[in-house]
C-alpha positions as CSV (number, residue, x, y, z in Angstrom):
1,M,-11.7,-11.3,-2.1
2,W,-8.1,-11.6,-3.3
3,G,-9.1,-14.7,-5.7
4,F,-7.2,-17.1,-3.0
5,S,-7.4,-21.1,-3.5
6,E,-8.7,-22.5,-0.6
7,R,-5.2,-23.3,0.9
8,Q,-4.3,-19.8,0.7
9,V,-7.2,-18.7,3.0
10,T,-6.5,-18.1,6.7
11,P,-8.7,-20.8,8.7
12,Y,-10.9,-19.5,11.1
13,H,-9.3,-20.7,14.1
14,V,-6.0,-18.6,13.5
15,L,-8.0,-15.5,13.0
16,I,-9.5,-16.3,16.4
17,T,-6.5,-17.6,18.2
18,A,-4.7,-14.2,16.9
19,A,-7.5,-12.4,18.0
20,K,-7.3,-13.7,21.8
21,N,-3.8,-13.6,22.2
22,G,-2.6,-10.0,21.0
23,G,-3.7,-9.8,17.5
24,V,-6.8,-7.8,16.1
25,L,-9.4,-8.8,13.9
26,L,-12.5,-6.3,13.1
27,G,-15.5,-6.7,10.7
28,A,-17.4,-4.2,8.8
29,F,-21.1,-5.1,8.8
30,A,-24.5,-4.1,6.4
31,G,-26.9,-5.3,9.0
32,H,-25.5,-9.2,9.6
33,Q,-23.7,-9.5,6.4
34,L,-19.9,-9.1,7.0
35,V,-18.8,-6.8,4.0
36,G,-15.2,-6.4,4.9
37,F,-12.4,-7.2,7.5
38,V,-9.1,-5.9,8.9
39,F,-6.6,-8.5,10.6
40,G,-3.2,-8.0,12.2
41,F,-1.0,-9.2,15.3
42,P,2.2,-8.1,16.9
43,G,5.3,-7.9,15.5
44,Y,8.8,-7.4,17.3
45,Q,11.9,-5.9,16.1
46,G,14.3,-6.0,18.8
47,Q,12.3,-4.2,22.1
48,K,10.0,-2.5,19.9
49,V,6.7,-3.9,19.9
50,Y,4.0,-2.8,16.8
51,H,1.0,-4.2,14.9
52,C,1.8,-5.9,11.6
53,S,-1.4,-5.1,10.1
54,H,-1.7,-8.4,7.4
55,K,-5.4,-8.2,5.7
56,L,-7.5,-5.7,4.9
57,A,-10.5,-6.3,2.3
58,V,-14.1,-5.2,1.3
59,R,-16.3,-6.9,-0.6
60,R,-16.0,-5.8,-4.1
61,D,-19.9,-4.7,-4.3
62,Y,-19.2,-2.5,-1.4
63,R,-15.9,-1.0,-2.5
64,H,-15.3,2.5,-3.0
65,L,-17.8,3.6,-0.2
66,G,-14.7,4.4,2.4
67,V,-15.4,0.8,3.9
68,G,-11.5,0.4,4.5
69,L,-10.9,3.5,5.4
70,E,-13.3,3.2,8.6
71,L,-11.9,-0.3,9.2
72,K,-8.2,1.3,9.4
73,L,-9.5,4.0,11.5
74,A,-11.0,1.3,13.6
75,Q,-8.1,-0.5,13.7
76,R,-5.5,2.7,14.5
77,Q,-8.4,3.4,17.4
78,R,-8.3,-0.1,18.3
79,L,-4.3,-0.2,18.8
80,L,-3.7,3.4,20.5
81,D,-6.2,2.3,23.3
82,I,-3.9,-0.9,23.9
83,G,-0.9,1.2,24.1
84,L,0.9,0.3,20.2
85,D,1.7,3.5,18.4
86,L,3.1,1.4,15.1
87,A,1.5,-0.1,12.5
88,T,2.8,-1.8,9.0
89,W,2.0,-3.8,6.3
90,T,2.7,-4.2,2.5
91,Y,0.7,-3.6,-0.4
92,D,1.8,-3.9,-4.0
93,P,3.0,-0.5,-4.9
94,L,1.5,-0.8,-8.9
95,E,-1.8,-1.0,-7.0
96,A,-3.1,2.9,-7.5
97,I,-6.3,2.8,-4.8
98,N,-4.1,0.7,-2.2
99,A,-1.2,3.2,-2.7
100,R,-3.5,6.2,-2.2
101,L,-5.3,5.4,1.1
102,N,-2.1,3.9,2.5
103,L,0.1,7.1,1.7
104,T,-2.4,10.1,1.2
105,R,-5.6,9.4,3.0
106,L,-3.8,7.3,6.1
107,G,-0.4,9.2,6.4
108,G,1.5,6.2,5.9
109,I,5.4,6.3,4.7
110,G,7.1,3.6,2.5
111,R,11.1,3.2,3.1
112,Q,11.3,-0.4,2.0
113,Y,10.7,-2.4,-1.2
114,L,10.7,-6.0,-1.2
115,V,11.2,-8.0,-4.3
116,N,8.9,-10.6,-5.0
117,L,8.2,-11.3,-1.4
118,Y,5.5,-13.9,-1.6
119,G,6.7,-15.7,-4.6
120,E,4.1,-16.8,-7.1
121,F,0.3,-16.8,-5.9
122,G,-0.7,-18.6,-9.0
123,G,-4.0,-16.9,-9.1
124,G,-5.9,-13.7,-8.2
125,L,-5.3,-10.7,-8.0
126,N,-1.4,-11.4,-7.6
127,R,-1.4,-13.5,-11.1
128,G,1.4,-13.3,-13.5
129,T,4.0,-11.1,-11.9
130,E,6.3,-11.0,-9.0
131,T,5.0,-10.4,-5.7
132,D,7.0,-6.9,-4.9
133,R,5.8,-5.0,-1.7
134,L,6.2,-1.7,-0.7
135,V,6.5,-1.6,3.2
136,V,4.0,0.8,5.1
137,E,5.2,2.5,8.5
138,W,2.0,4.0,9.9
139,Q,2.7,6.1,13.1
140,L,-0.5,6.2,14.6
141,A,0.0,9.2,16.8
142,S,2.1,11.1,14.8
143,Q,1.4,14.9,13.8
144,R,1.5,13.7,9.8
145,V,-1.1,11.2,10.3
146,E,-3.2,13.2,12.4
147,Q,-2.9,15.8,9.7
148,A,-3.7,13.5,6.8
149,L,-6.7,11.9,8.5
150,A,-7.7,15.7,9.0
151,G,-7.4,16.4,5.2
152,T,-4.8,19.1,6.2
153,L,-1.4,17.2,4.9
154,A,0.2,19.3,2.5
155,Q,1.7,17.5,-0.5
156,A,5.4,18.5,-2.0
157,Q,5.8,19.4,-5.7
158,P,8.4,17.4,-7.9
159,Q,11.2,18.7,-9.9
160,L,11.7,15.5,-11.5
161,V,9.6,12.7,-13.3
162,A,11.5,9.7,-12.5
163,L,9.3,7.0,-14.7
164,R,6.4,8.3,-16.2
165,A,3.0,6.3,-18.4
166,E,2.6,7.2,-22.4
167,G,0.7,6.0,-25.1
168,D,-2.7,4.3,-24.9
169,P,-4.4,5.4,-21.4
170,Q,-5.7,2.1,-21.1
171,L,-2.6,-0.1,-21.7
172,P,0.5,2.9,-21.2
173,R,3.9,2.1,-21.3
174,P,6.7,2.8,-18.5
175,V,9.2,5.4,-19.9
176,Q,12.0,5.9,-17.3
177,A,13.9,9.2,-17.0
178,E,17.5,10.0,-16.1
179,L,17.3,9.2,-12.5
180,A,19.1,12.4,-10.2
181,E,19.2,13.5,-6.6
182,V,16.3,16.5,-6.2
183,P,14.7,16.7,-3.3
184,V,10.9,15.6,-4.6
185,V,10.5,13.2,-7.1
186,A,7.6,12.2,-9.2
187,V,6.8,8.2,-9.8
188,E,4.0,7.4,-12.2
189,I,2.2,4.6,-12.3
190,P,-0.9,2.6,-14.3
191,R,-4.0,3.7,-13.1
192,N,-5.5,0.2,-13.6
193,Y,-2.6,-2.3,-13.2
194,Q,-5.0,-5.3,-12.9
195,V,-6.4,-4.3,-16.1
196,I,-2.8,-4.4,-18.1
197,K,-2.3,-7.6,-16.5
198,E,-5.4,-8.9,-17.9
199,Q,-5.0,-7.7,-21.3
200,N,-0.9,-7.8,-21.8
201,H,0.9,-9.7,-19.6
202,Q,4.9,-8.4,-21.2
203,L,3.6,-5.1,-20.4
204,A,2.3,-5.9,-16.7
205,V,6.1,-7.3,-16.7
206,Q,7.9,-4.3,-18.2
207,W,5.9,-2.2,-15.5
208,R,7.2,-4.2,-12.8
209,L,10.8,-4.1,-13.9
210,A,10.6,-0.3,-14.5
211,S,8.7,0.6,-11.3
212,R,10.9,-1.9,-9.0
213,S,14.5,0.0,-10.7
214,V,12.8,3.5,-9.8
215,F,12.0,2.8,-6.6
216,Q,15.1,0.7,-5.3
217,W,17.2,3.1,-6.5
218,Y,15.7,6.0,-4.3
219,L,14.7,4.2,-1.7
220,D,18.4,3.0,-1.5
221,W,19.5,6.5,-1.4
222,G,17.4,7.5,1.7
223,Y,14.1,8.9,-0.1
224,V,11.0,8.0,1.6
225,A,7.3,7.2,-0.6
226,T,5.0,10.2,1.1
227,G,2.1,10.2,-1.2
228,V,0.0,9.5,-4.0
229,E,-1.7,12.4,-6.6
230,H,-4.3,11.6,-8.5
231,T,-4.9,13.9,-11.5
232,P,-7.6,12.7,-14.1
233,E,-4.9,11.7,-16.3
234,R,-2.2,10.4,-14.2
235,V,-1.2,8.8,-10.7
236,Y,2.3,9.1,-9.2
237,Y,4.1,8.8,-6.5
238,L,5.9,11.6,-4.4
239,L,9.2,10.4,-2.8
240,E,11.3,12.5,-0.6
241,K,14.7,12.9,0.2
242,G,15.1,12.9,4.4
243,P,15.5,10.3,7.2
244,E,13.7,12.5,9.6
245,I,10.2,12.1,7.6
246,T,7.9,9.9,10.2
């Protein structure tokens, strides 16, 4: 599903062992055929126990049908049933579909940006650029998450567009504004970063570096990624100032 080599695929015996020792492994099926799965295991930070959601994948021919959302909802219920209230995971912040699912549909937030977390994967979806990741915090029982799942979570209005996509809609270039502290900031990303990586490697690197610079600047100043807006022309993050956001 990610285009991994055999060496990068998690062995089935590891999945089974993790699932029998505090992990959660759930599958989505069409009849008897596995079409998607979600997998994670316990994490610890001091005395805090949480769920580290490591992989979510859906077969290409079953994407855009809500399978990924249903898997995350089933994962949430399982975690609540066993007494956990927090799940975390990472994703590429330039992947627009994943960003919208994680922040807007599920109600997750992002406070931490990790540079080149996995190094060079060497193939598949991660080929060609450094593997930067945004860390998602999913407070499973929070009011924010409840509102997001109900479709009633209000999105803030930005006062500044810190990064904008300009030029060719298929191969836009990143243009950074002068960064400033305002209550809500918009950070635009390409609609399809994979197309850019396939067609113009140099431009893909420009997007990685430009977005990295903006995200790091704002997150270091206490901003939180709280949502992703899709319009017919643009896709952009909303970053809000406030350590109290959960």
